[in-house]
N, C-alpha and C positions, 0 to 999 in steps of 0.2 A: 510655433512650438518649433523647438530646435529636434534634432535627431535624438539627441538625449533624454529629452524631456517625453519624447513619443515611445523610446523602447522601456522607458521607467511606467509610463501607465498601461503597456502592454503588457509588461512583467506581473502590476498590478493587477490587472483583469484576473490574469491566468492564475494567479495566487489565491484570487476569490475564486475560481471557478473550478478549483481544485480542490479545496474547502468545503465548497457546497457538494462536489461530488462525494467527497471521503465522506460527510452528513448520512447522504442519502446509502451510501456501501453499509454505512455501520449501522445504519436502522436497518436496512435487508438483514445483515449477518446477525441481529439483534432476536429478528422475527424467526429464524430458523430453528428446528426442534434440536435435540441435542443428537439423534442420528444426521440429521442434515448439517451439522457446525462440523462432524468428525468427517465428511468426506469434503467439503469445500475447503478444510483447513488443511488436510491429506495434498487433494488438489491444487493448492494455494502454494504451501510448501514446496510441493515440483516445478510447478510453473517459477516462482521467485528464484529456486535454485536452480534453472535454465537462465532466467534473465542474468543472475548474478554471474554466471559463467561469462555470459556474452559481454558484460560489464567491463569485466576484468580482463577480457582479451581487448578491447576498444580502446579508443581515446577518451573516454568520457570524462569530463574534467571532476577532480576529487570530490567536489561539492555533488556532483548528481550522486556518484557510488553513495555518498554519504547520506543523503536524504532517501536515497531509495532503501538503503539498510534501516535506517530511522523508520519507515513509513511501514516496510516488511511487518519489523516487530509489532506495531503500534497497530495492523490489522489482527495478526496473530492473537495479540493479548485481547480485541474485540472480541475474536472467536472462541477465545477462553484453551484454556488446555482440556485435553481432552477426559473422559471418565476412565477411572480405573475400570476394566471388564469384570475383574475378579471381584468388585467393591459392589456389582449390582445383586 
């Protein structure tokens, strides 16, 4: 197996691992109560904003930044929009 084949295989393994972790995290998020989701969503937005700032001042490839933004939006979708407190 040449170096390119070995690297390709490692990338495919990492993709599979990331997909499995995403399924796990999604299931945890879906099991949260509405009150817990509000807290997790706020914390996640704060953390992702900090990482976004770090990414923008780094030499990370555009594909990394794009994947980060895509997956942040997907995770926020799983957490759902917070309910309007006045609607309760």
